[in-house]
C-alpha positions as CSV (number, residue, x, y, z in Angstrom):
1,M,-38.7,153.2,-4.3
2,D,-42.0,155.1,-4.4
3,H,-44.5,154.4,-7.2
4,V,-47.6,156.7,-7.6
5,V,-50.0,155.7,-10.4
6,N,-53.4,156.8,-11.4
7,M,-56.3,154.4,-11.4
8,R,-56.4,153.9,-15.2
9,D,-52.7,152.9,-15.3
10,A,-53.1,150.8,-12.2
11,K,-55.8,148.7,-13.9
12,S,-53.5,147.9,-16.8
13,Q,-50.4,147.4,-14.7
14,L,-51.7,145.6,-11.7
15,S,-49.5,142.6,-11.8
16,K,-46.4,144.7,-12.1
17,L,-47.5,147.0,-9.2
18,V,-48.2,143.9,-7.0
19,A,-44.7,142.7,-7.8
20,F,-43.3,146.1,-6.7
21,A,-45.2,145.9,-3.4
22,Q,-44.1,142.4,-2.7
23,K,-40.5,143.5,-3.1
24,G,-41.1,146.2,-0.5
25,D,-41.6,149.2,-2.7
26,S,-44.2,151.8,-1.8
27,V,-47.1,151.7,-4.3
28,T,-49.8,154.4,-4.1
29,I,-52.9,154.5,-6.4
30,A,-54.3,157.9,-7.0
31,I,-57.8,159.0,-8.2
32,Q,-57.9,162.4,-10.0
33,G,-54.4,163.2,-8.8
34,K,-55.1,162.5,-5.1
35,A,-53.6,159.5,-3.3
36,A,-56.5,157.1,-2.6
37,V,-55.0,153.7,-1.6
38,K,-51.7,152.1,-0.8
39,L,-50.7,148.6,-2.0
40,V,-49.0,146.6,0.7
41,P,-48.0,142.9,0.8
42,I,-49.6,140.6,3.3
43,K,-47.2,139.2,5.8
44,P,-47.4,135.4,6.2
45,R,-48.5,134.2,9.6
46,P,-46.0,132.1,11.4
47,V,-46.7,128.4,11.5
48,F,-46.0,126.6,14.8
49,G,-45.5,122.9,14.5
50,L,-46.4,120.9,11.5
51,G,-49.2,122.2,9.3
52,R,-51.9,120.0,7.9
53,D,-50.1,119.8,4.5
54,Q,-46.7,119.0,6.0
55,C,-47.7,115.8,7.9
56,P,-46.9,112.5,6.1
57,P,-49.9,110.4,5.4
58,V,-50.5,107.5,7.8
59,P,-52.0,104.3,6.3
60,W,-55.1,102.9,7.9
61,E,-53.1,99.6,8.5
62,A,-51.2,101.5,11.2
63,F,-54.3,101.5,13.3
64,A,-55.2,97.8,12.9
65,P,-54.9,95.7,16.0
66,T,-51.8,93.5,16.2
67,T,-51.3,90.0,17.5
68,D,-48.9,89.2,20.3
69,E,-46.5,87.6,17.8
70,E,-46.4,90.8,15.6
71,A,-45.8,92.9,18.7
72,E,-42.9,90.7,19.7
73,Q,-41.4,90.9,16.2
74,S,-41.5,94.7,16.1
75,R,-39.5,95.0,19.4
């Protein structure tokens, strides 16, 4: 659906217009009756592999040296 709004209305209805754009609707903001800008959603970039926030935390003890006995027990 196409939405064309003037600047004054766009200021007071910005959150609603952003929601329309995120759903895929065309939103155009006009200044003095002439189309000036188009509101479009930002496409998320694909993430390859695990992101920084998706990795489980590793405790520092995991990097501590082990004795031969501890190494034998973990096998």
